[in-house]
C-alpha positions as CSV (number, residue, x, y, z in Angstrom):
1,M,-5.4,75.8,-82.5
2,Y,-9.0,75.7,-83.3
3,A,-11.4,73.4,-85.6
4,V,-15.0,74.0,-86.8
5,I,-17.2,70.5,-86.6
6,A,-20.2,69.2,-87.3
7,T,-22.7,67.5,-84.9
8,G,-26.2,67.3,-84.4
9,G,-26.8,69.3,-87.6
10,K,-25.1,72.2,-86.3
11,Q,-21.5,73.6,-86.7
12,Y,-19.7,74.5,-84.2
13,R,-16.0,76.3,-83.4
14,V,-14.4,74.8,-81.0
15,A,-10.1,75.1,-79.2
16,E,-8.5,73.0,-76.6
17,G,-9.6,73.7,-73.2
18,D,-13.2,74.6,-74.4
19,V,-16.5,73.9,-72.9
20,V,-19.4,73.2,-75.2
21,R,-22.8,72.5,-75.2
22,F,-23.5,70.1,-77.8
23,E,-27.1,68.3,-78.8
24,K,-27.7,65.7,-76.6
25,L,-25.1,62.5,-77.0
26,P,-25.1,59.0,-76.5
27,A,-22.4,59.0,-74.0
28,E,-22.0,58.6,-70.2
29,P,-20.6,61.5,-68.0
30,G,-16.7,60.9,-67.9
31,A,-16.5,59.3,-71.1
32,A,-14.4,60.3,-74.5
33,V,-16.2,61.3,-77.4
34,E,-14.9,61.8,-80.9
35,F,-15.7,64.2,-83.4
36,D,-14.3,63.0,-86.7
37,K,-16.3,65.8,-88.9
38,V,-14.0,68.5,-89.4
39,L,-14.5,71.0,-91.2
40,V,-11.6,73.2,-91.1
41,V,-8.3,73.0,-89.0
42,G,-6.3,76.4,-87.8
43,Q,-3.6,78.1,-86.5
44,G,-3.2,81.6,-87.1
45,A,-2.4,82.3,-90.5
46,D,-2.3,78.1,-91.7
47,I,-5.5,77.1,-92.2
48,K,-7.0,73.5,-93.8
49,V,-10.0,73.2,-95.5
50,G,-11.7,70.1,-96.1
51,A,-13.8,69.2,-99.3
52,P,-16.0,68.2,-97.7
53,Y,-13.8,67.3,-94.3
54,V,-10.2,67.6,-93.6
55,T,-8.2,64.4,-94.1
56,G,-6.9,62.6,-91.4
57,G,-9.0,65.5,-89.3
58,K,-9.9,64.6,-85.4
59,V,-11.7,66.3,-82.6
60,T,-11.4,64.3,-79.1
61,G,-13.3,65.8,-75.4
62,T,-14.7,64.4,-72.6
63,V,-18.4,64.5,-71.6
64,Q,-18.7,66.7,-68.3
65,A,-22.4,66.7,-68.0
66,H,-26.3,66.2,-69.7
67,G,-28.8,68.8,-69.0
68,K,-31.6,70.6,-70.6
69,G,-31.5,74.2,-71.5
70,E,-34.1,77.4,-70.3
71,K,-37.6,76.4,-71.3
72,K,-39.0,78.1,-74.6
73,R,-42.5,79.2,-74.8
74,I,-44.7,78.3,-77.6
75,V,-47.8,79.7,-78.4
76,K,-50.3,79.4,-81.6
77,F,-52.9,81.9,-81.6
78,R,-55.8,83.1,-83.8
79,R,-57.6,85.9,-83.3
80,R,-61.4,85.9,-83.1
81,K,-61.5,82.0,-84.0
82,H,-61.3,80.6,-79.8
83,Y,-58.1,79.5,-81.2
84,L,-55.1,79.3,-78.5
85,R,-52.7,76.3,-77.9
86,Q,-50.2,76.8,-75.2
87,G,-46.7,74.8,-74.7
88,N,-42.6,74.6,-73.6
89,H,-40.2,73.0,-74.9
90,R,-37.1,72.1,-73.4
91,Q,-33.8,70.9,-75.8
92,S,-31.4,68.1,-74.3
93,Y,-27.8,69.1,-74.1
94,T,-24.1,67.7,-73.8
95,E,-21.3,69.5,-72.1
96,V,-18.5,68.9,-73.4
97,K,-14.9,69.5,-72.9
98,I,-12.4,69.7,-76.0
99,T,-9.3,68.3,-75.4
100,G,-7.1,67.6,-78.2
101,I,-7.5,68.9,-82.3
102,A,-5.3,66.8,-84.4
103,G,-5.4,67.4,-88.7
């Protein structure tokens, strides 16, 4: 069974037992989290599509860890104008293990 959920401004396809990295969530490691914005629930040829969300759809998971992604370099440059700006960015994430899908 799989589901498509919306969180952090993005959509993710998840299945039970998956470990997925979401945008940082306000939860401690080991805490249970619940996603109620379920867009699609499916198993084989049986698919439920929400409008916009599946009624009664819910995905539960457990927070595994928090962390930061790989470093991205940011460079702004204008040739012949003596303009160069450099920076870095590391996006925070939360690893969640999906424990259940209902819908």
